[in-house]
N, C-alpha and C positions, 0 to 999 in steps of 0.2 A: 539268672540264668541255669538250666539243667544239664544237669552231667550226664552223661551216654555212656557207658559199659559194652564194650564189648568182648564178646570170646566165640568158641567157635569147635566144632568137632571134630573128632579125636587127629582127619586127614587135612582139616582148613576149609574140605569145598564147604563146608555148610555155615556163614558165618549170620549172629544172633545182637543186637544194641537192643539193650536194655535206658529206655533213660527216667530220670528221677530218681529217689526212692526207692527202695524194694516195701509192696505192703506189712513182710512180717517175715522176720528171720529164725530158722532152726534147727533142732534133727527131727527127724521123724525116725521110728523103729519097728515099722509093718512091715510084716511079713514083704510083701508086694515090691516095696520100698528099693526094702534090701536085697531081693534078689538082685531088678532089678538092676539096680548099682553092685550087684556082687560083694561088698560091703555088709558088718555089723550095724550100721548106723549110715541115713543119707542124711546130708547137712545138704538146707535146702534157701533158699531165695525168692519170695512169692512179690509178684507184681500179675497191677491190673494187666489185659490184653493191653488194650489200649499204649500203652508204654513198651512193648514189645517189640523188635520184627525181626522178618527175618530179611539180611541186608545183604545176603549171596548165596547160590547152592541151593534155592527153592525146590528146585527141580528134583534134587537129590535127598530133603529133606523126605522121608514116609515115618507112621504110625501104627501102632496098636494100642487095642485099649481093651485088657482082662476082663476091666471090670468099667463100666459109666463113670465112677468117680475119675478115673485118670487114664486120659491117653498120653500116650507115652509116644516122644518123637524121636526121629535116632538119624542119622546121614544111612544111606543106601551104599553109600561108599566104602566106610570103613567099619558103620555100625556105632558109630558112636554119639554117647549119647546127646543129647542136644536141649529139650527142652519137655513140660509136660504142661498139657493143659487139663486144668481143674474146671470141665464147665461146671456141676453141683456151685462151685464156690467162687466160679465168676473168677480164679486166677492162673498166672500163671506161672510153674516153679520152673529155677532154672537152678542145677545144685549147684554151688558155692564156687564150686572148683574151678565151673564153666566161666567162669566171666575172674578174673586176675586180678584187675582191679577192682575189684570191689572190697572196702575192709567188710570181713564179717565178723558179725556183733550177733550171734543167738537170743535171743528173747523168750528162748521158752523147747521142751521136749512133745511131742507128739507119735501116741499113739504106745508110751512109756512099758503099756503096760504086756504087749509082744517083746520088751528088748531080750537081746543076749549078749548087749553090752552094755552093763552102770557104767556110766556115768553121773560122777559126784563132783557136781558144777555151780552146787547153790541155784542153778535155774529151776524155774514149776517145771514136773513133768505130768502131764495130763495123762492119763489113764486111754482118750482117743483121741478127739481134736476139743477145742471152745469150745462151746456151745452156740457163737455165734455163727458160728459152718457146720451148726448140727451134728455134735457133738455132744457128750453129757456135758464137761466143764472138768469131771471130776479130777483131782490130783489125785497123787498118787504115790507113796516116799520113794526116797531116793534110796 
């Protein structure tokens, strides 16, 4: 039986559910994620789209796409971040903090060439994205 993790926007108007296990977890250091998350690094969990469901408040969910790579969805009532769709990757990103019951076990850092907060944790540091997601797959020093 699969576990379902529940989360919501800041005010709780939009609730989401992610079922099963994430396809990946880690940290993104790109300028877009830093700006969107208002932090020096974004902790992500990636899911197959069919494993993510807007359970309540879909009418309050709006989105913005600065680039075709990321459609960032948020609550129009509180502005709280809910998820980011990555159509080119075929994945949905839910901030790790949005799913409080999910054990966050990061596997890697992406876009580490753009970091403003070096993290010495022994995890792989990729210049951009893994090759299987269209990146160079090139590692950079910690």
